[in-house]
N, C-alpha and C positions, 0 to 999 in steps of 0.2 A: 747531236750531243743529247746525253740523257738530261731530262728536266731538273733532276735532283741528283747530286753526287755527295755521298758522306765521306768523311775522312777523320783521322784522329784516333781511331781505335788502336789496340795494341795489348801488350802484356804488362801487367802492373802487379805489384804485391799488395795484399789485403791492407786497407787503410790508405792507400795511395790514391791518386787523382788522374783523371783523364778529362780532356775537353774535345767533344765531338763537334764537328762542323758539317753543315748541310748547305752546300752552295747551290743556288737557284739560278738556272741559266735562262729560263723562260719568264718574261715579264708577266704574261698572263697567269703562270702559276704562282708567282710571288704575291699575288693578291688573294690567294686563298689562305685558309688556316693551315698551320703546320703542326704535325705531331711527330714525336719519337716514339717507336715501338721497338720491342726486342723479342727475340725468340731463342730460347735454349734448346739443345737437341732433345727431342721427345717431348717437348712441351709446347703449348699453345702460344701463339704470338700475343703479346700484351702491350696495352698502351702505357707508356712511361710518363709522358708529359705532352702538353699541347699549348699553342699559342696562336693568337689571332694575327690578322695580317699587320696590325699596327704594332704589335708587341705589347699592348696595353693590358690584355687579359691572358693569364696563364693558369695552368692547372697541373698538378702532380699526383701521381699514384701514390697510395699510402705506402707502398713498400720502398719508395725512394724519397719520400717528403723529408725534408730537412737535410738531405744529402745531395740531391741533384737540383739543378736549376736549369730551366729552359729560357733562353733569351734570343733576341735577334738584333742584328746590326741596323737599326733604324727601321722605319716602316718598310715592309716588304723586303727586307735585307736577308742576309745570311743567318741562318738559325743555328744556334749552338745548344749543346747539352753539357754543362759543367758537372762533372761527377766526382764528388769528394767522399771520403771515408768508404771506398769500394769494399765490397764484400764478395767472396767467392760465389754466392748466389746471384750476383750481378753479371756473371759470365754469360754471354749470349752475342748473337749478331744483332746489332743495333740498326734500325732502318729509319730514315726520315720519310715522311709522307705528306702530301698536300690534298686538300679536299674541303668537304663541308665542315669538318672539324667535329668537336665533341668527342665522346667516348666511343662510338660505333666505328669499328674498323672499316665496315663497308662505305662509310662516308668519305674515305680517302681514296682518291683515284689515281694519284700519281705517287709513285714509290721509288726510292733510291735503290741501289744494288746492295747496300748493307756494309756494315764495317764490323769486324770482330773485336770484341772486348773480352779479355781473359784475365781473370782475377785469381792469383794464386794464393794459397794459404801460408 
């Protein structure tokens, strides 16, 4: 089984909300820092938010700050991304990842398969 499995993506109208979930099946992976990334067609993958293993420290990209919230279900638990006030520019494949944390993509060594989020105008 994949260590990380995303779910919760879908099609939503601008201004709507979605909640993404990242289930962690491996206990060793659950001890790592978690991040949400997204990649739109023709664009670079970008970090959306990240959270430490305990859920006590979080960070959000400026583009989503105030609209998206990363959280987790207790220490080492399932990681969520609550997305409110969605905009068409939020359309992308969203990935959860685990690793060393921070903003550097190469510090994340475990990746989910991605879940599509599409926001219509």
